[in-house]
N, C-alpha and C positions, 0 to 999 in steps of 0.2 A: 154776532160780533165776537172776534177771537181775543183771548187774553194775551197779555204781554209778559207775565211773570208767573212762575210756578211757586205756590206755597205748599210745601210737602210736610205731611205729618211724619213723625218719627216712629214711635212704638207701634208695631203692627203693620208698618209699611216699609220703612227703610231699615229699621232695627227690630230684631225679634229673637229672644231666647239666648241660650248659652252658646258661646262660640264652639264648644266641643260637639254639640249634637242638636242645637236648635230648640231644645226643650225649654219650657218656662223656667225662669231663674229660681223659682221656689221649689222646684221638684226635689232637690236634694237638701233642702234647708234643715229638716229635722235630723237627718243623718250627719250633716256636716257641722251644724251649729247647735243642735239640740233644741231648736225652736220650731214649734208647730205652725205652719203657714196661717191657718185660720186664727190662731191666737194673736200673732203679730199684726194680722190684718185688722183684728178687732181693736187692739190697744194702740196701734199707730196709724195704719193706713186709712182706717175709717174715722178714727178719733182726732188725729192731728194733721193728716196729710193735706187737707184743703188749705189750711193756713200756711203750710210750708209751700205748697204749689203756687199760692198767690203772693208770696213774698212777705207775708206778715209774721212769719216765725222762722227762726233758724233751724236747719235740719237736725243738727246733733242734739241740742237740748230737747227737741220734740221727740226724737227717737229714744233718747235716754229715759224719758218718762214712760214710753211704751214698754221698753225693756224692763224697767223697774217694776212695773205693774205685773209683769210675768215672772219677776224674780230670776231673770235670765242672767247667767254668768257670761255675758258677752259684752265687750266694749262697743259702744255705738259706732266708733270709727271702724272696727273690724266688721261689723254688720254692713256698713255702707260699702266697704271695699268688696265684700263678698257679693253684695247686691249689684253694684255697678259692673264688676267684672263678669258676672254671670248673666247680665242683661245687656250684652254689647255685641251680639252677632249681627254684622251688617249683611243685609240681603244683597248678595252680589249682583244679580240681574237688575235690581232697582238702581244700585249704585252705578252700574254700567250705563243705564239709561240717563241718569243724572249727568254723568260725564258727557254723554253724547249731546244732551240738551245744551249744556253750557258751551260745548264746542260750536254749536250752531247759533250761539248768541242769545240763548234763552236764560235769563237770570233764575236761579233756584235758591229759594229761602226755606229754612225749616220753620214751620209754624206749629208749636208743640206745647203741651202742658208739661212743664218741667220745673224743678227747683234749680236754683243757681248752681248747686254743686254737681248735679248730674249733667246739666247742660255743659258745664266746663269739662266734665269727664268725656262726654261724647265728642266735643270739639277738639280737645287737646290730647287726650289719652287714646281715644279710638281713632282720631285723626280726621273727623268730618270737617274740621275748619278748612282744610285744604280742598274740599270737594264742593263747597257751596259758596254762595255770595253773601249769606248772612243768616242770622237766626233771630226769631222773635219767640219768646217763651212766656208762659203764664206768670212766672215770678216777677219778671220785669214789667209785664203789662198790669199786674194787679188783678187780673181776671183770668179764669180758665175758659177754654172752649167748653161749651157753646155759648157762653155769656156774650152779648153784643159788644161789651166793652173790649173784649179781646180783639175783635175784628176791626173796631175803630182804632185801637192802638196800633195794629199792624199797618193800617193805612197811614197813620201819622208818622210812624217810625220809618217806613220805607218810601213814602212819598207817592205811592201808587194810588190811583183812583179805584173804587170798588170794581168797576167793569174791566180793569186791567188785570185782575187777579184770578187765578185758577187754583182752587184748593183741591188736593187729593188727600183723603182721610178715610180711615177704616171705621170711624164712628159715625153712624148715620145722623145722629143729632148734631154733630159738628158740621157735617155737610149741609144739612138743612138750614142751620143758623148762618152759614156762609152765604147761602142763596138769598136768605132774607136780607142780609147785609148788602146785597147787590153783586156779590161775587159769582163767578162760575164755579161749580164744584162737582166733584165726582166721588162717589162712594167706592172705596177700594176694597177688593176682595183678594185673598191669597191667590197668587197665580196670575193676577192681572198684568198687563203689559203697559208700563209707563210710557214708552215711546209712542204706542198707539194712541194713548190718551192725549198726549201732547200734540200729536199730529192732528187730531180732531179739534183740540181746544185752544191751541196757541198758534198765532201766525204773526 
């Protein structure tokens, strides 16, 4: 049975790295902001991020705590701007295939682990709102992939049955969870061809 709607992961599939060179956004963090990546990973991304991702905590206060622990002389708003701007390179071949899919009548949604603020940045500053049919992210769902609650929320939010949905994701655990939920799912690797995947999986 072929699916009717594409659920596309964002980071690692449609978006990756710095617009200037495609490298990870943390590559220049120490030189630019004086913050060691492993330190902010410890005090914020591992300590606070799950709550932010799942909509239980606001981004700026949570980040402020992480920066305070490091005694970093950086405003959380400036850190967020640096992070969002340097993690916004759209993978053009994937975007071209998204456009082609929608021209052929295939709905494309983003299904992603994001906080509200970065989701808004991706949609409105990066411009992805004009390229998709909708977005479902972890902060609105209250669950991150691969939690089963995320997939149930997507179905409720979009109105599609599990068998109607095709997930393309670079995280194997998210793909496996989608299959358990009754979706079709493909594990994405760099260089894969989205159009070929859609040709096999959607009709």
